C-alpha positions in Angstrom: 62.7 2.3 -27.8 59.8 0.5 -25.5 60.6 -0.5 -21.7 59.3 -3.1 -19.5 59.3 -4.0 -15.8 61.7 -6.9 -14.7 59.6 -9.5 -12.6 58.3 -7.9 -9.6 60.7 -5.3 -9.1 60.4 -1.3 -9.7 63.2 -1.6 -12.4 61.8 -0.1 -15.5 64.5 -1.3 -18.4 64.7 -0.6 -22.0 63.8 -3.5 -24.1 67.2 -3.5 -25.4 70.0 -4.0 -23.2 73.8 -3.2 -23.7 76.3 -6.0 -23.4 79.9 -5.1 -22.5 82.0 -8.4 -22.5 84.0 -7.1 -25.4 85.2 -3.9 -23.4 88.8 -4.2 -22.4 89.9 -7.0 -24.8 88.3 -6.1 -28.3 87.3 -2.6 -27.4 89.5 0.1 -25.6 88.2 1.9 -22.7 87.4 4.9 -24.9 85.8 2.6 -27.6 83.5 1.2 -24.9 82.4 4.3 -23.4 81.5 5.7 -26.9 79.6 2.6 -27.6 77.5 3.1 -24.3 77.0 6.8 -25.0 75.7 6.2 -28.5 73.2 3.7 -27.3 71.8 5.9 -24.2 72.0 9.2 -25.9 70.5 8.1 -29.5 68.5 5.1 -28.8 66.9 5.6 -25.4 68.7 2.5 -23.7 69.0 2.8 -20.1 70.3 -0.7 -19.3 73.4 -2.2 -19.2 75.0 -5.6 -18.3 78.5 -7.0 -17.1 80.3 -9.2 -14.8 83.1 -9.7 -12.4 84.7 -12.1 -14.9 84.6 -9.7 -17.8 86.1 -9.2 -20.6 85.4 -12.6 -22.4 87.3 -14.7 -22.9 88.2 -14.4 -19.3 92.0 -14.4 -17.7 93.6 -12.9 -14.8 95.5 -10.1 -16.9 92.5 -8.1 -17.8 89.6 -9.3 -15.3 87.9 -6.3 -14.2 88.5 -3.9 -17.3 85.0 -4.1 -18.4 83.9 -2.9 -15.3 86.5 0.0 -15.3 85.2 0.9 -18.7 81.3 0.9 -17.3 82.7 3.0 -14.6 84.6 5.6 -17.1 80.9 5.7 -18.5 78.9 6.1 -15.4 81.0 9.2 -14.3 79.3 11.5 -16.9 75.7 10.1 -16.2 73.2 10.7 -13.1 73.1 7.2 -11.4 69.5 6.9 -11.7 69.5 7.1 -15.4 71.1 3.8 -15.6 70.1 0.4 -14.8 73.3 -1.4 -14.0 73.4 -5.4 -13.9 76.4 -7.5 -13.2 77.1 -11.1 -12.1 78.7 -13.0 -9.5 80.9 -16.0 -10.7 79.5 -19.5 -10.0 81.6 -22.5 -8.8 84.8 -22.8 -10.8 88.0 -24.0 -9.6 89.9 -22.3 -12.3 88.9 -19.0 -11.5 91.5 -18.5 -8.7 92.2 -14.9 -9.6 89.1 -13.0 -8.8 89.4 -10.5 -6.2 87.9 -11.7 -3.0 88.4 -10.3 0.8 91.6 -10.4 3.0 90.6 -13.5 4.5 90.1 -15.7 1.3 92.4 -18.6 0.3 94.1 -17.5 -2.9 94.3 -20.9 -4.4 90.4 -21.2 -4.0 88.3 -21.0 -7.0 85.1 -19.0 -7.3 81.8 -20.3 -5.6 79.1 -19.3 -4.2 79.6 -19.1 -0.4 78.2 -16.1 1.3 81.8 -14.8 2.0 82.7 -15.1 -1.7 79.2 -13.1 -2.6 79.4 -10.6 -0.3 83.3 -9.9 -1.4 82.3 -10.2 -5.0 80.0 -7.1 -4.6 82.3 -5.3 -2.8 85.0 -5.5 -5.3 82.5 -4.7 -8.1 81.2 -1.6 -6.4 85.0 -0.4 -6.3 85.7 -1.1 -10.0 82.3 0.5 -11.0 82.6 3.5 -8.8 79.2 3.2 -7.4 77.8 2.6 -4.1 74.8 0.0 -5.5 74.2 -2.4 -8.2 70.5 -2.6 -9.6 70.5 -5.9 -10.6 73.1 -8.5 -9.0 73.0 -12.1 -11.2 74.4 -15.4 -10.2 76.3 -16.1 -13.5 76.0 -19.8 -13.5 74.7 -22.2 -11.2 77.0 -23.7 -8.3 76.3 -27.2 -8.7 76.1 -29.8 -11.8 73.3 -28.8 -13.6 74.1 -29.8 -17.4 74.0 -27.8 -20.6 76.4 -25.0 -19.4 77.7 -23.3 -22.4 76.9 -25.6 -25.1 78.0 -28.7 -22.8 76.3 -32.0 -22.5 72.9 -32.2 -20.6 72.5 -33.1 -16.8 73.9 -36.1 -15.9 72.8 -38.0 -12.4 76.3 -39.6 -12.6 78.2 -36.2 -13.1 76.1 -34.6 -10.3 76.9 -37.4 -8.0 80.4 -37.1 -8.8 80.6 -33.5 -8.0 78.4 -33.9 -5.0 80.8 -36.7 -3.5 84.0 -34.2 -4.3 82.5 -30.9 -3.0 78.9 -30.7 -2.2 77.3 -27.4 -4.1 76.7 -24.5 -1.6 73.0 -24.6 -0.5 70.8 -22.5 -2.0 69.6 -21.1 1.4 73.1 -19.7 1.9 73.1 -18.1 -1.6 69.9 -16.6 -0.9 70.6 -15.3 2.5 73.8 -13.5 1.4 71.8 -11.7 -1.4 69.0 -10.8 1.1 71.8 -9.6 3.3 73.1 -7.3 0.4 69.6 -6.1 -0.7 69.3 -5.2 3.3 72.3 -3.1 3.0 71.6 -1.0 0.1 74.3 -2.3 -1.9 72.2 -4.4 -4.0 68.6 -3.5 -5.3 67.3 -6.9 -7.0 68.7 -10.4 -7.9 68.6 -12.4 -10.8 70.1 -15.6 -12.2 71.8 -16.7 -15.4 72.4 -19.8 -17.1 69.8 -21.5 -14.9 67.3 -24.4 -15.3 63.7 -24.8 -14.3 64.9 -26.7 -11.4 66.9 -23.7 -10.3 64.2 -21.2 -10.8 61.8 -23.4 -8.9 63.8 -23.9 -5.6 64.6 -20.3 -5.4 61.1 -19.4 -5.8 60.0 -22.1 -3.3 62.1 -20.5 -0.7 61.1 -16.9 -1.5 57.6 -18.0 -1.3 57.7 -19.9 1.9 60.1 -17.6 3.8 59.7 -14.2 2.3 61.3 -12.5 5.4 64.5 -14.3 4.9 64.8 -14.8 1.0 64.6 -12.3 -1.9 62.4 -13.3 -5.2 64.4 -13.8 -8.2 63.3 -11.0 -10.9 65.3 -12.2 -14.1 66.9 -15.0 -15.7 69.7 -14.4 -18.4 70.1 -17.5 -20.8 71.2 -17.9 -24.3 68.1 -17.6 -26.5 68.3 -17.2 -30.4 67.2 -18.7 -33.6 69.6 -21.4 -33.1 69.4 -22.0 -29.2 65.6 -21.9 -28.4 64.5 -25.4 -26.8 66.2 -25.3 -23.4 64.2 -22.1 -22.5 61.0 -22.7 -24.4 60.5 -26.2 -23.5 61.3 -25.8 -20.1 62.1 -22.5 -18.6 59.2 -20.2 -20.2 56.3 -21.8 -18.3 58.3 -21.7 -15.1 59.4 -18.2 -15.4 56.0 -17.2 -16.3 54.2 -18.5 -13.3 57.0 -17.0 -11.0 57.3 -13.6 -12.7 60.9 -14.4 -13.8 62.1 -11.7 -16.6 64.1 -13.4 -19.5 67.0 -11.4 -20.7 68.6 -13.4 -23.7 72.2 -13.1 -24.2 74.0 -13.9 -27.7 70.8 -13.2 -29.6 73.3 -13.4 -32.9 74.7 -16.7 -31.5 78.1 -15.7 -30.7 77.9 -13.2 -34.1 77.2 -16.2 -36.2 73.9 -15.1 -37.3 75.0 -11.8 -38.3 76.7 -14.0 -41.4 80.0 -12.6 -40.9 81.5 -15.9 -40.0 80.5 -17.4 -43.3 83.7 -16.2 -45.1 85.6 -18.4 -42.5 83.7 -21.6 -43.3 86.6 -22.7 -45.4 89.6 -23.2 -43.4 92.1 -22.7 -46.7 90.3 -19.3 -47.5 93.0 -16.8 -48.9 93.9 -14.6 -45.9 94.9 -11.3 -48.0 93.5 -8.8 -45.8 95.8 -10.0 -42.5 95.8 -6.5 -41.3 91.7 -6.7 -40.6 90.7 -7.7 -37.2 88.9 -11.1 -37.3 85.9 -11.5 -35.3 86.2 -13.2 -31.8 85.5 -16.9 -32.8 88.1 -16.8 -35.1 90.4 -14.8 -33.1 90.3 -16.9 -30.3 90.2 -20.3 -31.5 88.2 -22.9 -29.5 85.9 -20.3 -28.0 82.1 -20.9 -28.2 83.1 -23.6 -30.7 79.5 -24.6 -30.4 78.3 -21.6 -32.7 81.0 -23.0 -35.6 79.8 -26.5 -35.4 78.8 -28.0 -38.9 75.0 -28.2 -37.7 74.9 -24.5 -36.9 76.7 -23.7 -39.8 73.7 -25.1 -41.9 71.0 -23.1 -39.7 73.2 -20.1 -40.2 73.2 -20.3 -44.0 69.3 -20.9 -44.2 68.5 -17.9 -41.9 70.9 -15.8 -43.7 69.5 -17.0 -47.1 66.2 -16.1 -45.7 67.2 -12.7 -44.6 68.2 -11.8 -48.1 65.3 -13.0 -49.7 63.1 -10.3 -47.5 65.4 -7.6 -47.8 67.0 -7.6 -44.4 70.3 -8.4 -43.0 70.9 -11.4 -41.2 71.4 -9.6 -38.2 68.3 -7.6 -38.5 66.3 -10.8 -39.0 67.7 -12.8 -35.9 67.5 -9.7 -34.0 63.6 -8.6 -34.6 62.8 -12.0 -34.1 64.0 -11.8 -30.5 63.3 -8.2 -29.8 59.6 -8.9 -30.6 59.4 -12.4 -28.9 56.6 -12.4 -26.3 58.9 -14.6 -24.0 61.7 -11.7 -24.0 61.8 -8.9 -21.6 64.8 -7.1 -22.7 67.7 -8.4 -25.3 71.4 -8.2 -24.3 73.2 -7.2 -27.6 76.6 -6.6 -28.0 78.7 -4.7 -30.6 82.5 -3.8 -31.3 81.6 -0.7 -33.7 79.4 1.9 -34.1 78.2 0.6 -37.2 77.5 -2.6 -35.8 75.3 -1.0 -33.0 73.6 0.9 -35.4 72.6 -2.2 -37.5 71.5 -3.9 -34.4 69.4 -1.1 -33.1 68.0 -0.5 -36.4 66.4 -3.7 -36.1 64.0 -2.7 -33.4 61.7 -0.9 -35.9 61.3 -3.9 -38.1 58.3 -5.9 -37.5 58.3 -9.4 -39.1 54.7 -10.3 -38.4 54.0 -6.9 -40.9 53.0 -7.4 -44.5 55.5 -5.2 -46.0 58.2 -7.5 -44.4 56.5 -10.8 -44.9 55.7 -10.7 -48.6 57.8 -9.8 -51.6 55.9 -8.2 -54.6 56.3 -11.5 -56.7 54.7 -13.7 -53.6 51.4 -15.1 -54.2 48.7 -15.8 -51.1 50.1 -19.3 -50.7 53.7 -18.2 -50.1 54.7 -18.6 -46.4 55.1 -15.7 -44.3 58.9 -15.0 -42.7 57.6 -16.1 -39.5 56.4 -19.5 -41.1 59.6 -19.9 -42.9 61.6 -19.3 -39.7 59.4 -22.1 -38.1 60.3 -24.4 -41.1 63.9 -23.7 -40.8 63.5 -24.7 -36.9 62.1 -27.5 -37.8 64.9 -28.5 -39.9 67.7 -27.2 -37.6 66.3 -28.1 -34.1 69.0 -25.9 -31.8 72.2 -26.9 -33.8 74.5 -25.7 -31.2 73.7 -28.3 -28.5 76.3 -30.8 -27.7 75.6 -34.2 -28.8 75.4 -36.4 -25.6 77.2 -39.7 -25.7 74.9 -42.8 -25.7 74.1 -44.5 -22.5 76.7 -47.0 -21.2 75.4 -50.5 -21.5 75.3 -52.3 -18.3 
């Protein structure tokens, strides 16, 4: 395993990070601890990521169960040996069940006010059984930024409608609360998630101009994979490079579809003979992450799976090794519900797609494209197939 510094922080993290959002819904507490133990003890991982709304899909009945699993894992570890990242929820009127302080309105949804950020951290620390968080991330922006979780792109009309209904919490208030937490020792550094170039630049400008008041963002956790690239590469990549913000890709397997495991479910009328077999989450939770099961994405996934097979790789190995070795990536967040999945995902760490023994088959001649070139060809045919198709502009 290799390690990398996040932004301008002193956080030295493994190039692979353990995601935990299935712990408490698809995995029991014991299974979650076993997965983390395996990753940390056998593969040199020192970095894990959770969130106050986990497990996913979120609901009030099991909110916080992921953190409780992480707490059990931490009990048998030196705290300094674990880089712990978590997330505070952005604005959502539906998230009325998140624990907040005694003065909070029980009918009020999640938001990024100073009080809610401080309350969120206090509750996270209790669940996690620790007295500090290494990396606190804002899970999604508190404004209508567009493109969130596969949604339509930014719309001035939607932004203005939201602003008229309830203006977003100013970035100054959010950053001030984060600095307060850093000064108290409860948080070491902060990052963002599902953020845009505007958000990164606006926060960086405040931190640059008022370094005594606002902290610098050290990381960005956005969706990034073979089928979800353009949002980051065309906008955020240059911004994050110049502002020293490290990319932590989530969903490198695009909700698991790039593993190829959903190909057997492409036909709705398939014979479900093995009803005792637990189906993967996108079929277990209908409608969840539906962008990954769209017909456009299906074609891309089939192309990448066929490419992997031609080069004697599993689909997961192809997708993850591409992400692991990507120069834009600091640490890739992976998820696994079984030890076998975890081992396959981490085996991909040792695969280098740009090396000759992977690039070429014995029967290939010198004109045969390399696997990297073939990935580029597929990407030209299927450019970000998970993106929602925006409605055409209305005629005036």
